[in-house]
Each structure stands twice: as C-alpha cells, then as structure tokens.
C-alpha positions as CSV (number, residue, x, y, z in Angstrom):
1,M,83.0,6.1,155.0
2,A,86.5,4.9,154.4
3,T,87.1,1.5,152.9
4,Q,89.4,-1.0,154.6
5,G,91.8,-0.6,151.7
6,L,92.0,3.2,152.3
7,V,92.4,2.7,156.0
8,R,95.4,0.3,155.4
9,Q,96.9,2.8,153.0
10,L,96.6,5.6,155.5
11,Q,98.0,3.5,158.3
12,K,101.0,2.7,156.2
13,W,101.7,6.3,155.1
14,L,101.3,7.6,158.7
15,Q,103.4,4.8,160.1
16,D,106.2,5.6,157.6
17,I,106.4,9.2,158.9
18,A,105.9,8.1,162.6
19,V,102.5,9.7,163.1
20,P,100.3,7.7,165.5
21,A,96.8,7.0,164.2
22,V,93.8,4.8,165.0
23,F,90.6,4.4,163.0
24,P,87.7,3.7,165.4
25,K,84.4,2.7,163.9
26,P,82.2,4.3,165.1
27,L,84.3,7.3,166.1
28,C,82.6,7.7,169.5
29,S,84.0,4.2,170.5
30,L,87.4,5.8,171.1
31,T,88.6,5.5,174.7
32,E,92.0,6.1,176.4
33,T,92.9,2.4,176.0
34,H,90.9,0.9,173.1
35,Y,88.4,1.5,170.3
36,N,86.0,-0.6,168.2
37,V,86.1,-1.5,164.6
38,G,82.6,-2.9,163.9
39,R,82.2,-5.5,166.6
40,H,85.9,-6.0,167.3
41,R,87.6,-4.3,170.2
42,V,91.2,-3.0,169.4
43,E,93.6,-2.2,172.2
44,Y,96.2,0.5,171.7
45,H,99.1,2.0,173.7
46,N,99.8,5.6,172.6
47,D,99.9,8.6,175.0
48,L,99.0,11.1,172.3
49,I,95.9,9.3,171.2
50,A,94.9,8.6,174.8
51,E,95.1,12.3,175.5
52,F,93.0,13.1,172.5
53,A,90.5,10.4,173.6
54,R,90.4,11.9,177.1
55,H,89.0,15.1,175.6
56,F,87.2,14.1,172.5
57,G,86.5,10.4,172.6
58,R,83.5,8.5,174.0
59,P,80.8,11.0,174.9
60,R,79.4,11.1,178.4
61,F,75.7,11.9,179.0
62,V,74.0,13.0,182.2
63,I,70.2,12.6,182.2
64,T,68.0,13.9,185.0
65,V,64.5,12.6,185.3
66,D,61.7,14.4,187.1
67,P,60.0,11.7,189.1
68,K,56.8,13.8,189.2
69,A,56.6,14.2,185.5
70,R,54.1,11.8,183.9
71,P,54.1,10.8,180.2
72,S,51.2,12.2,178.3
C-alpha cells in the first residue's frame, strides 16, 4: 500500500513529464469520470484514463438466482 507521501511524489514526477495518473483507493472504484480515495470521491477529466477505466475499472457482476433452489 502506497503512503500519501509516495502518492504525492509520484503525482509530481508524472505531472512533470505530462503523464496522466490517478490513484484510486480501492482500485476497483475507478470509473470513467471519478474514483474514490478512502471515503472521498475525486472527479477527473482525462480521456486516456477514462478509456482505461472503461475496460479495466469498476467490475460488473451478473448474478443469476435459481428461484427453485432452496438453501440447505
């Protein structure tokens, strides 16, 4: 787990070389428009990160329940 100091350091280095980056916590909170850091929602506007989030961000689950199945 990265500390806040390390995150700030990475943000600065990446910003200096024009590399977009976000640091969602948890990682699965990344969407095409925002992410979470702990309990705080962070909005962002970056097409590259949004495209990444579209493919690898918040997981989607499909659950099918058999209505005839009874718990044991």
